[in-house]
N, C-alpha and C positions, 0 to 999 in steps of 0.2 A: 504493500500500500504506500509506504514511504517512497519507494522507487517510482511508482506510478505518479505520485504527486509531484516529485521532482521533475520528472519528464514533462508533465503537463505544464509546470511552471516555466521550464526552459522554453517550451514551445510558444506559450503566450508571450513570454518576454521577448523572444526573437521576433515574433510578429509585431509587437509594439515598437521595437527598435526599428524595424523596417518601415513602419508608418512614419516614425520621426524622421528617418532618413529621407523618405520621399517628400515629406513636408518641408524639409530644409532647403530644397532647390528653390532659388529665388527668381522672380521674373524681373528682367532688366527694363522692360517697358515702363516708362514713367517712374521707375524706382519703386513700384508697388510690390507686394509680397504674395499675391494670389497665385502666381504661376500661370504658365501659358494654358491655352485651351486644350492643346494636345496633352500636356502634362496632367491637367485636371481629369481628362478622360481616361488616361492610362492609370491614374491613381484611384479610380472608382472602385468601391468595395466589390469583391467577387461574391459575397453572400450577405444576408442580412445580419449575420452573427457579428460582423465587425463594421459598424457605421463609420462613414468618412468623417474626419475632423471638421468642425465648423470653420470656414475661412475667416480670416481676420477682416474687420471692416476696412474699406478703402479710405486712406487718409485724405483729409481735406486738401485741396490744391494750395501749394505754397504761394506766397505773394511774389517771390522771385524763383523762377524755375531753376532747378539744380540738375547737375549731372546725375544720371541713374546710378544708384548705389546697390551693391550686393553685399550682404553680410557674409564676409569671407570666413567668419568663425563658425558659421552654421555647418552642420553635417551636409555635405554637398555631393550629389551623385556624379557631378561632372566638374573636374578641376578647371575647366575652361572659364566657368563663371568667376571663380576666384582670381584667375589670371586677368580677366577683363576688368574686374573690380580694381585691381592694383594699377593697371594701365590707365584706367579712367581717373583714378585718384591723382596720379602723377600729372595727367593732362589737364586736370580741372583748374590749375592755376593760371592757364593761359588766357589772356584777354579779360574782359569783364565777365560778370557772372553768367551771362547767357547771350552773348553776341555772336556774330559770324565767326570771329577769330576763335572764341572758346569752343564753339561747336565743331569747327574745322579741326582744331587740335584734338578733340575727343574722337572724332571719326578717324583721324590718322592713327591715333593710338589703338583703336579697334582694328584697323586695317593691318597694323604691324603684328598684332596677335594672330589675325587670320593668315598672314603670310608665313607664320611659323607653324601653323596647324598641320598635324600629321595624323589626324584621327581616322581618316579613310584611306587605307593603303592603295586601293584601286584608283582613287582620284589623285592622290599625291604622285603616283607613278605616271599618270597620264598628263598632268598639267604642265604647261610651260611656266605659268605663274598664276597666282590667285587673282580673281577679279572681284573687287570689293563693291564699289558703288560710286556714283558720280552725280553731281548736281548741286542745287541750292540747299545748304545744310539747315536753312530756316524755312524751307518750303512747307506750305500747308498740304501739298499733294505729293504722295509717293507712289511710283509705279513699281510693282514687284513681278519679276518673271520667274522662270524655273531654274535656269542655270546657264553658264556661259557656253557658247558654241566655239567653233574653231577660230574664227576671226577675233572674237572676244578674248580667247585664251592667248592669242598672239599679241594683242594690243593692250590687254589689261583693263579694258573698259567694257561695261555692260551695254548690250544692244547697239552693236555696230554692224556693218554689212547690210544686207537687204532687209532683214527684220528690223534693224535699228533705223533704217531710212523710213520704213513704213511707220514705225512708232513715232518718229519725229514728225511725219506728216499728220498723224492722228493728233498729236499734241499741238502743233503749230497751225496747220491748215484746218484741222477739224475743230479744235477747242479754242483757237485764237490765242494760245499761250506761247511762250518761248521754252524750248527744251531746257535752257539754262535756269528757268524759273522753278522747275520741278526736281525731285530727287528720284533716281532710278537705281534699283539693286535687284538681286536674285535670291531665291530660297537657298541655293548652295553657291559657294564662291569658287569652286573648281569645276573644270569641264569634265563631265562624265565621258568615259570611253565611248567612241562612236556616236557621240551626241545622244546617247540613250537618256531616258528619264532618270532623275535621281531616285535612289532607293529610299525606303522609309527610314532606314538606319542612317543614311547619309544626310537626309533632311533633318533628322533629329540631332545629329552631331553638329550641324551648322546652325541650329536654332538659336543658340546663345548669341551668335553674331547678328542674326536678324533682329532679335529682341534688343540688343545693344544699339544697333543702328537706329531703329525706330525710337528707342528711348532718348537718343540725342536729337534727332530731327523733330520728333513729336508731331507728326502730321495730324491734321484734322480729317483728311480724306486719303483713302488708299484705293488704288485701282489694281486688282489682281489680274495678271495677264496669263490666262490658261488655267487648266484644272489643277496642275501641280502647285502653282502659287496659291490658288484659292483654297484648296483642301488643306494644305499645310498651314496656312495662316489662320484659317478659321477653325481648324481641328475637326473637320467633317469628312464624310466619305460620299458626298453628293456630287453628281455630275455637273460639269460647267454649264450644261444646258439648263439645269434646274436652278443653279445659283445665280445666273445672270438675269437681268431684267428687274432686279429689286435691290434695295440697299440693305446691307448687313452692318452689324456693329462689332467692333473689336477694340477693347480697351479705350473706349471713348472716341474712336475714329469711325467715320462712316465709310463702309467698304462697298465698292462696286466691282463686280467680276465680269470679265469679257474674254473674248478669244485671244489667244497668243498671236502676235503678228506673223509668226512662221506658219501657223494654221491658216491665217487669212491669205497668205501668199499661195498656199496649196489649194485653198477653197475660196476663190474670190466671191462666190455667192453669199458667203457669211459676212461680208463687209457691211451689208445693210444692217445686220443685227448688231455688229460692233458699233456702228454709228448710233443706233438707238441707245446702246449702253453709255456711249460718251455723252449723249444728250441728257440721259438720266444723271450722270455724274455732274454735268454742268448745271443742271437745275438744282441739285443738292448744294453745289458750291455757290449758287447765286450768280452764275455767269450767263451773259447773253449768248444765245446760240447763233453762231455766224450764219448768214443767209447765203454766202457764196457756196458754190459747189465744192464739196469736200473731196480732197484728193484720195481718201481711202476707198472711194468708189470708182476711181479712175483706173 
């Protein structure tokens, strides 16, 4: 009986410690501690015998925005979060509290951590260099794709080549904005071999970098380009066809999902649907819809 009690105690103690470990992973977006949608889904209880811990209430917005912070002393399932926290702490002294200089310094600090990342052997062996992100660090709008292609891998910039040109037309000729006014990044920062889709494991390994990037830029609006971006950001398994055409919410940002420019190049008939998605995004942002013929349908 004593042996059985000890075994049971050890079992429940190990389960309790596992819960604490999972709860220790911090969300870098806006510096909150609720964890990403994908992490919350993965941490859901497998039975009613062990209820999920109640999440901490979201803190009130600070008067002056600060760099996202991770509690490095917490039990963390991924050391990348701790490394990012240290890098962001060092970069936080650059510029004013929250100006272009400060945000640029923090993004460069994250990019330096990305460049050293070796979590995914297949991606590390295949990449020429990491592809971080580019654009206005204070932008209200962020575009998120799935991963770098061959030309992005060579140039170290997201969305160049034919897909990049179409995205530029969607932003500038379709929405009436400048590409330099927005911020563009990907779910993963290394080119997958053969331009295949990133795996679930690769997207999960790269998630701290996405969270950290969004935590610095803090967009009000996000446009997910393709199903890989949409499902990974929102933490769902819904098709892009069902996700588009409506606004979603993620950590305070309004999210609109549409087709990836590479898909539109292969399927020109879908450009009219993408144009509808851009119009939805513009209405949410309070932008006037241009009356000129959009290049995305040309």
